[in-house]
Backbone as numpy.savetxt, mean C-alpha at the origin, in Angstrom:
# Nx Ny Nz CAx CAy CAz Cx Cy Cz
-5.16 -14.99 24.92 -4.07 -15.35 24.06 -3.12 -14.17 23.96
-1.85 -14.49 23.85 -0.83 -13.46 23.78 0.15 -13.86 22.68
0.56 -12.88 21.89 1.55 -13.13 20.84 2.70 -12.15 21.00
3.89 -12.64 20.81 5.08 -11.81 20.94 5.91 -11.94 19.68
6.24 -10.82 19.10 7.12 -10.79 17.93 8.50 -10.34 18.39
9.51 -10.98 17.88 10.88 -10.61 18.21 11.63 -10.30 16.93
12.46 -9.28 17.00 13.28 -8.86 15.86 14.71 -8.66 16.33
15.64 -9.02 15.47 17.05 -8.76 15.73 17.38 -7.40 15.13
17.41 -6.39 16.01 17.70 -5.03 15.55 19.19 -4.76 15.67
19.78 -4.05 14.78 19.19 -3.29 13.68 19.03 -4.09 12.39
19.46 -5.35 12.34 19.42 -6.12 11.10 18.02 -6.25 10.53
17.01 -6.41 11.36 15.64 -6.60 10.92 14.78 -5.36 11.14
15.39 -4.20 11.01 14.67 -2.94 11.26 13.50 -2.75 10.30
13.67 -3.09 9.04 12.59 -2.93 8.07 11.42 -3.83 8.41
11.70 -5.08 8.73 10.65 -6.02 9.11 9.92 -5.55 10.37
10.67 -4.99 11.31 10.10 -4.45 12.54 9.13 -3.33 12.24
9.56 -2.39 11.39 8.68 -1.27 11.03 7.45 -1.74 10.27
7.62 -2.71 9.38 6.47 -3.26 8.65 5.45 -3.87 9.61
5.93 -4.56 10.63 5.03 -5.16 11.61 4.30 -4.09 12.42
5.00 -3.04 12.77 4.39 -1.95 13.54 3.32 -1.20 12.75
3.50 -1.14 11.44 2.59 -0.36 10.59 1.67 -1.22 9.74
1.44 -2.44 10.14 0.60 -3.35 9.37 -0.80 -2.83 9.11
-1.38 -2.16 10.10 -2.74 -1.62 9.92 -2.76 -0.53 8.85
-1.68 0.24 8.72 -1.62 1.27 7.69 -1.49 0.65 6.31
-0.69 -0.43 6.21 -0.56 -1.14 4.94 -1.91 -1.72 4.52
-2.63 -2.27 5.48 -3.95 -2.82 5.18 -4.88 -1.73 4.66
-4.85 -0.57 5.26 -5.69 0.55 4.83 -5.34 0.97 3.40
-4.07 0.95 3.06 -3.64 1.30 1.71 -4.18 0.29 0.70
-4.07 -0.98 1.01 -4.57 -2.02 0.11 -6.08 -1.88 -0.07
-6.80 -1.64 1.01 -8.24 -1.47 0.93 -8.61 -0.26 0.08
-7.89 0.83 0.23 -8.13 2.03 -0.58 -7.90 1.74 -2.06
-6.81 1.06 -2.39 -6.53 0.72 -3.79 -7.58 -0.23 -4.35
-8.03 -1.17 -3.54 -9.09 -2.09 -3.96 -10.36 -1.32 -4.32
-10.74 -0.39 -3.45 -11.96 0.40 -3.69 -11.81 1.26 -4.94
-10.64 1.85 -5.13 -10.42 2.66 -6.33 -10.59 1.83 -7.60
-9.96 0.66 -7.64 -10.04 -0.17 -8.84 -11.45 -0.73 -9.05
-12.14 -1.07 -7.97 -13.52 -1.54 -8.08 -14.41 -0.46 -8.67
-14.23 0.80 -8.22 -15.03 1.90 -8.76 -14.72 2.16 -10.23
-13.47 2.02 -10.61 -13.13 2.19 -12.02 -13.80 1.13 -12.88
-13.79 -0.08 -12.41 -14.41 -1.18 -13.16 -15.93 -1.02 -13.22
-16.51 -0.56 -12.13 -17.96 -0.44 -12.05 -18.49 0.77 -12.83
-17.77 1.90 -12.73 -18.28 3.16 -13.30 -17.54 3.61 -14.56
-16.57 2.85 -14.99 -15.81 3.24 -16.18 -14.59 4.07 -15.81
-13.79 4.34 -16.81 -12.55 5.08 -16.58 -12.20 5.92 -17.80
-11.19 6.75 -17.64 -10.76 7.68 -18.68 -9.53 7.19 -19.44
-8.99 6.04 -19.09 -7.70 5.61 -19.63 -7.82 5.19 -21.09
-6.82 5.61 -21.87 -6.80 5.26 -23.29 -6.16 3.90 -23.53
-5.28 3.49 -22.61 -4.63 2.19 -22.75 -4.18 1.68 -21.38
-3.73 0.45 -21.36 -3.32 -0.18 -20.11 -2.13 0.53 -19.48
-1.19 1.01 -20.30 -0.02 1.70 -19.74 -0.42 2.93 -18.94
-1.39 3.69 -19.43 -1.85 4.88 -18.70 -2.50 4.49 -17.37
-3.28 3.42 -17.39 -3.92 2.96 -16.16 -2.89 2.49 -15.15
-1.90 1.73 -15.63 -0.85 1.23 -14.74 -0.05 2.38 -14.15
0.28 3.36 -14.97 1.02 4.55 -14.50 0.25 5.26 -13.38
-1.05 5.45 -13.58 -1.87 6.12 -12.58 -1.97 5.29 -11.30
-2.10 3.98 -11.45 -2.18 3.09 -10.30 -0.88 3.15 -9.49
0.25 3.13 -10.19 1.54 3.22 -9.49 1.68 4.55 -8.77
1.23 5.63 -9.38 1.26 6.94 -8.73 0.40 6.94 -7.47
-0.76 6.29 -7.55 -1.64 6.19 -6.38 -0.96 5.45 -5.24
-0.27 4.37 -5.57 0.45 3.61 -4.56 1.48 4.48 -3.86
2.29 5.18 -4.63 3.34 6.03 -4.06 2.73 7.11 -3.18
1.67 7.76 -3.64 1.04 8.81 -2.84 0.49 8.28 -1.53
-0.21 7.15 -1.59 -0.78 6.58 -0.36 0.31 6.17 0.62
1.38 5.58 0.12 2.48 5.16 0.99 3.12 6.37 1.65
3.44 7.38 0.87 4.08 8.58 1.42 3.16 9.34 2.36
1.87 9.43 2.02 0.91 10.12 2.88 0.78 9.46 4.25
1.06 8.17 4.31 0.99 7.44 5.58 2.34 7.36 6.28
3.33 8.09 5.76 4.65 8.09 6.39 5.40 6.79 6.27
5.06 6.01 5.23 5.70 4.71 5.03 6.69 4.77 3.88
7.33 3.66 3.62 8.34 3.60 2.56 8.21 2.29 1.81
8.52 2.31 0.54 8.51 1.09 -0.27 9.85 0.37 -0.24
10.78 0.85 0.54 12.09 0.21 0.66 11.99 -1.09 1.41
């Protein structure tokens, strides 16, 4: 089986890059899943939901940047 993706560049440049880096996005989601599962299983230090959400958002940004990706 063979699959071919086509993009109209430069108009679909973001979609093209997302397709090229799909495995990295999957790794980020898996990492975030494991982090949240461990927090639920072993407890956490957060005083309220806002603190947890803030930390989760920071984790997302760090993982995205560490993988050379962008949230744009």
